C-alpha positions as CSV (number, residue, x, y, z in Angstrom):
1,X,62.5,48.0,-14.5
2,X,59.7,45.9,-15.9
3,X,57.2,44.8,-13.2
4,X,56.1,41.2,-13.4
5,X,52.4,40.4,-12.8
6,X,52.0,38.0,-9.9
7,X,50.1,34.8,-10.4
8,X,46.5,34.9,-9.3
9,X,46.6,31.2,-8.3
10,X,47.6,32.2,-4.8
11,X,44.2,33.5,-4.0
12,X,43.7,34.7,-0.4
13,X,47.0,33.0,0.6
14,X,49.0,35.5,-1.4
15,X,50.9,34.9,-4.7
16,X,52.2,31.3,-5.2
17,X,55.8,30.6,-6.2
18,X,56.1,29.6,-9.9
19,X,57.0,26.0,-9.1
20,X,53.9,25.7,-6.9
21,X,51.8,27.1,-9.7
22,X,53.2,24.5,-12.2
23,X,52.5,21.6,-9.8
24,X,48.9,22.8,-9.3
25,X,48.3,23.0,-13.0
26,X,49.9,19.6,-13.6
27,X,47.8,17.9,-11.0
28,X,44.6,19.6,-12.4
29,X,45.7,18.3,-15.8
30,X,45.6,14.7,-14.5
31,X,42.1,15.3,-13.1
32,X,41.0,16.8,-16.4
33,X,42.4,13.9,-18.4
34,X,40.5,11.4,-16.3
35,X,37.2,13.3,-16.5
36,X,37.2,14.2,-20.2
37,X,37.7,10.6,-21.3
38,X,34.3,9.9,-19.7
39,X,32.4,12.4,-21.8
40,X,30.4,10.8,-24.6
41,X,29.5,13.7,-26.9
42,X,32.2,15.3,-29.1
43,X,30.9,18.8,-28.4
44,X,31.1,18.2,-24.7
45,X,34.7,17.1,-25.0
46,X,35.5,20.2,-27.1
47,X,33.9,22.4,-24.4
48,X,35.8,20.5,-21.7
49,X,39.0,21.3,-23.6
50,X,38.4,25.0,-23.9
51,X,36.8,26.1,-20.7
52,X,39.7,25.2,-18.3
53,X,42.1,26.8,-20.7
54,X,40.1,30.0,-21.0
55,X,39.9,30.0,-17.2
56,X,43.6,29.7,-16.9
57,X,44.1,32.5,-19.4
58,X,41.7,34.6,-17.4
59,X,43.7,34.2,-14.2
60,X,46.4,36.5,-15.8
61,X,45.1,40.0,-16.6
62,X,47.6,40.5,-19.4
63,X,46.1,37.6,-21.3
64,X,42.5,38.7,-21.5
65,X,43.1,39.8,-25.1
66,X,44.1,36.2,-26.2
67,X,40.6,34.9,-27.1
68,X,40.0,38.0,-29.2
69,X,43.3,37.7,-31.0
70,X,42.7,34.0,-31.6
71,X,39.3,34.8,-33.1
72,X,40.8,37.4,-35.4
73,X,43.3,34.8,-36.6
74,X,40.5,32.4,-37.5
75,X,38.7,35.0,-39.6
76,X,41.9,36.1,-41.2
77,X,42.9,32.6,-42.2
78,X,39.4,32.1,-43.7
79,X,39.7,35.1,-46.0
80,X,43.4,35.0,-47.1
81,X,44.7,32.8,-49.9
82,X,46.3,29.6,-48.6
83,X,49.8,30.6,-49.7
84,X,49.7,33.7,-47.4
85,X,48.4,31.8,-44.4
86,X,51.7,30.9,-42.8
87,X,53.1,34.4,-43.0
88,X,49.8,35.9,-41.6
89,X,49.7,33.4,-38.7
90,X,53.4,34.0,-37.8
91,X,53.0,37.8,-38.0
92,X,50.0,37.8,-35.7
93,X,51.3,35.2,-33.2
94,X,54.8,36.6,-32.8
95,X,53.7,40.2,-33.3
96,X,51.6,39.8,-30.1
97,X,54.6,38.2,-28.4
98,X,56.7,41.3,-29.3
99,X,54.1,43.6,-27.9
100,X,54.0,41.6,-24.6
101,X,57.8,41.8,-24.4
102,X,57.8,45.6,-24.7
103,X,55.0,46.2,-22.2
104,X,55.9,47.7,-18.8
105,X,54.0,45.0,-17.1
106,X,55.3,41.5,-18.0
107,X,53.8,38.1,-17.4
108,X,55.0,35.9,-14.7
109,X,56.6,32.5,-15.4
110,X,53.4,30.5,-15.7
111,X,51.6,33.1,-17.8
112,X,54.7,33.4,-20.1
113,X,54.8,29.7,-20.7
114,X,51.1,29.6,-21.4
115,X,51.3,32.3,-24.0
116,X,54.3,30.7,-25.7
117,X,52.3,27.5,-26.3
118,X,49.4,29.6,-27.5
119,X,51.7,31.4,-29.9
120,X,52.9,28.0,-31.3
121,X,49.4,26.8,-31.8
122,X,48.4,30.0,-33.6
123,X,51.4,29.8,-35.9
124,X,50.8,26.1,-36.8
125,X,47.3,26.8,-38.0
126,X,48.6,28.9,-40.9
127,X,50.8,26.1,-42.1
128,X,47.9,23.6,-41.8
129,X,45.9,25.9,-44.1
130,X,48.7,26.1,-46.7
131,X,49.4,22.3,-46.6
132,X,45.7,21.5,-47.0
133,X,45.6,19.4,-43.8
134,X,42.6,19.3,-41.6
135,X,41.6,22.8,-40.3
136,X,39.0,24.0,-37.8
137,X,35.5,23.9,-39.3
138,X,34.1,26.6,-37.0
139,X,35.2,29.4,-34.7
140,X,34.2,27.3,-31.7
141,X,36.4,24.4,-32.8
142,X,39.3,26.8,-33.5
143,X,39.0,28.3,-30.0
144,X,38.6,24.8,-28.4
145,X,41.9,23.8,-30.0
146,X,43.8,27.0,-29.3
147,X,42.8,27.0,-25.6
148,X,42.7,23.3,-25.0
149,X,43.8,22.8,-21.4
150,X,46.1,19.8,-22.3
151,X,49.6,21.0,-22.8
152,X,48.7,24.6,-22.6
153,X,51.4,25.4,-20.1
154,X,54.0,22.6,-20.4
155,X,53.6,21.0,-23.8
156,X,53.5,18.6,-25.6
157,X,52.4,20.5,-28.7
158,X,49.7,18.9,-30.8
159,X,48.7,20.0,-34.3
160,X,45.0,20.6,-34.9
161,X,44.5,17.2,-36.7
162,X,46.3,15.3,-33.8
163,X,44.1,17.1,-31.2
164,X,40.9,16.6,-33.2
165,X,41.5,12.8,-33.5
166,X,42.0,12.6,-29.7
167,X,38.8,14.5,-29.1
168,X,36.9,12.3,-31.6
169,X,38.2,9.0,-30.0
170,X,36.3,9.8,-26.9
171,X,38.8,8.2,-24.6
172,X,38.7,4.8,-26.4
173,X,42.5,4.8,-26.3
174,X,42.7,6.0,-22.7
175,X,45.1,3.9,-20.6
176,X,45.0,4.2,-16.9
177,X,47.9,1.7,-16.4
178,X,50.2,3.6,-18.7
179,X,49.2,6.9,-17.0
180,X,50.1,5.5,-13.6
181,X,53.5,4.4,-14.9
182,X,54.1,7.9,-16.1
183,X,53.1,9.4,-12.7
184,X,55.5,7.0,-11.0
185,X,58.3,8.2,-13.3
186,X,57.3,11.8,-12.6
187,X,57.5,11.1,-8.8
188,X,61.1,9.7,-9.3
189,X,62.2,12.8,-11.2
190,X,60.6,15.1,-8.6
191,X,62.6,13.3,-5.9
192,X,65.8,13.6,-7.9
193,X,65.1,17.3,-8.6
194,X,64.7,18.0,-4.8
195,X,67.9,16.0,-4.0
196,X,69.9,18.1,-6.6
197,X,68.6,21.3,-5.1
198,X,69.6,20.3,-1.6
199,X,73.0,18.8,-2.5
200,X,74.1,21.4,-5.0
201,X,72.1,24.7,-4.9
202,X,72.6,26.7,-8.1
203,X,72.2,30.1,-6.4
204,X,75.8,30.5,-5.4
205,X,77.4,29.4,-8.7
206,X,79.5,32.2,-10.1
207,X,80.1,34.0,-6.8
208,X,83.6,34.5,-5.4
209,X,82.7,32.3,-2.5
210,X,81.9,29.5,-4.8
211,X,85.4,29.6,-6.3
212,X,86.9,29.5,-2.8
213,X,84.8,26.6,-1.7
214,X,85.5,24.6,-4.8
215,X,89.1,25.5,-5.9
216,X,89.8,22.2,-7.8
217,X,88.5,21.8,-11.3
218,X,87.1,18.2,-11.1
219,X,85.0,18.7,-7.9
220,X,83.8,22.1,-9.2
221,X,82.6,20.5,-12.5
222,X,80.9,17.7,-10.6
223,X,79.0,20.3,-8.5
224,X,78.0,22.2,-11.7
225,X,76.8,18.9,-13.3
226,X,74.5,18.1,-10.3
227,X,73.3,21.7,-10.0
228,X,72.4,22.0,-13.7
229,X,70.7,18.6,-13.6
230,X,67.9,20.1,-11.6
231,X,66.9,22.2,-14.6
232,X,66.4,19.1,-16.8
233,X,64.7,17.1,-14.0
234,X,62.2,19.9,-13.5
235,X,61.2,19.5,-17.2
236,X,61.2,15.7,-16.9
237,X,58.7,15.8,-14.0
238,X,56.4,18.3,-15.8
239,X,56.5,16.4,-19.1
240,X,55.8,13.0,-17.4
241,X,52.8,14.4,-15.5
242,X,51.5,15.9,-18.8
243,X,52.2,12.5,-20.5
244,X,50.0,10.8,-17.9
245,X,47.2,13.3,-18.6
246,X,47.5,12.8,-22.3
247,X,47.3,9.0,-21.9
248,X,44.1,9.5,-19.9
249,X,42.9,11.9,-22.6
250,X,43.3,9.2,-25.2
251,X,46.4,10.2,-27.0
252,X,48.7,7.4,-28.4
253,X,52.0,7.1,-26.4
254,X,54.1,8.6,-29.2
255,X,52.1,11.9,-29.0
256,X,51.7,12.0,-25.3
257,X,55.4,11.6,-24.7
258,X,57.5,14.8,-25.0
259,X,61.0,13.6,-24.1
260,X,63.2,10.6,-23.9
261,X,65.4,10.9,-20.8
262,X,67.7,8.1,-21.7
263,X,68.6,9.6,-25.0
264,X,69.0,13.1,-23.5
265,X,71.3,11.9,-20.8
266,X,73.3,9.2,-22.7
267,X,73.3,10.0,-26.4
268,X,76.7,10.9,-27.9
269,X,75.3,13.0,-30.8
270,X,73.8,16.4,-30.3
271,X,71.2,15.8,-33.1
272,X,69.8,12.8,-31.1
273,X,69.6,14.8,-27.9
274,X,67.8,17.7,-29.6
275,X,65.1,15.5,-31.1
276,X,64.7,13.7,-27.7
277,X,64.1,17.0,-25.9
278,X,60.6,18.6,-26.4
279,X,59.9,16.0,-29.1
280,X,56.5,17.4,-30.1
281,X,58.0,20.7,-31.2
282,X,61.0,19.1,-32.8
283,X,58.7,16.7,-34.7
284,X,56.5,19.6,-36.0
285,X,59.5,21.7,-37.1
286,X,61.1,18.7,-38.8
287,X,57.9,17.8,-40.7
């Protein structure tokens, strides 16, 4: 069987659980968002974007190749005709994903999420080149975008032009009050997530004992609804924490937000729910 590489975030205390790793990264994202908005020089903000992301990549041995592959993509896009740029970026980005999936040593949950976001950023750069939209002016700017700490693990996804505008703004649009509101929402979702896991653990679903404990259809469906709600609430918590970091970073609310819980939970049309879930990727695919 494929052996998963344990996260290095556990340090001397041993490997951390995936959920603990995510929480650590999300809290660090808040600190990062507050600090980067105080930097005055654009070059300093670019460096502050890239260094934590590169450090995070370095914590996973299977991702040491990522900066090199990203640099190769930059030079490839510089030399190819614009009409071939999307195909080249997709081939490189998803080709590396395929290689990772076939390796005997696979990434853990946090490393896998990190590389999925990096793959999306790489793929988007080819489409930017074809469409003639703003593109990185140097290798340093290219790497600063690809490995920007913001959203590297949990989204939201930003195109290069969206990211560059936030870096250039220098925190002028930073909103501490809105960020605190997002943190409060994240705390609520964390409490609901914990409650769902206590009241209706998902682990026993599908076992013969589960069918015996819940023989009637309506109670069984109610249990399943609460148990599966934990999955959504976990994402709600992560995206609200990342939204708070983005608001501190200087992103406008429409770009910092990656979900609309009300539409996801209450909408009657599947199309509305799809666009309300992971909004940044849905918006990029639609455009």
